[in-house]
Residue, then its C-alpha position, 0 to 999 in steps of 0.5 A: m500500500h502507498e501513502l502520502t503526507e502533505e503539509a502547509l503553514v497557514a496564517a490562521s489560528a487552529d480554530e479558524v482552520w478547524r472551522d474551515l474543515t468541519r463546517s459545510g459552508a466554509l468547506a465548500e468555499w475553498f476545498w475545490p476550485p470555485r469553477m467546480q461549484p462545490t457543495a459540502l456536508v459535514e456531520l462532525r461526529e464519529l460515523g458522521r458524513w464528510q462530503v464534498r460534491s461537484e455536480p458540474a465535474g461529476i465527482a464527489v468524496e463521500a467520507v465517513v468521520l472516524a475520529v474527531d479531536a477538535p480542534r486538532t485532528l480529524r480522521l476520515e474513511w475516504r471514498w470517491e463516489g462510485e468506487d468500492a475502495a476506501t482510503d484513510v485520511g488523517i488531518t492534524l492541526e498544530p499551532a505554529a509561531d505568529s498564531a499560524t497553524r501547520v496543517i498536516v494531511r496523511h493519506s494512506g491505503f492507495a493500491t498503486a503509486a499512480e493513485r497516490q500521485n494523483h492524490v499528492e497533486g490534489w492535496a497540494d492544490c487543496l492546501q494551496r487554496l487554504v493558504d490563499r485564503y489566509g496567507g502562509a506557505p504551502g509545502e512547509r515541512l516539519p523540522 
């Protein structure tokens, strides 16, 4: 199995970033590009739904919340609509200097290196939109 880790330093508090990850309206504002007209549904509880959908693009993530530790960690069973295979996503928020937040995405369970690479690009783009929302630095690595 293949896995990835993507990180970004976001110029916002952990509470602000947590809100953007866990409130339906806020998540839809940044998770996918506006041209995709995303909608989101978040039920912030174990076994709740965490979904992002784009009708124009014909795609959707239909994740299930596996664990919540607000405002630090969110763990999801990640499944693309219409696919049987699920992967595991862990999102960790760590306070950083100057009231910033380090966002760490760990995504595991990919069957192929190509599938992993597609998600590396997707998460990098996603985190860049979060950086664009608040400022910060994409691709920041932990020391």
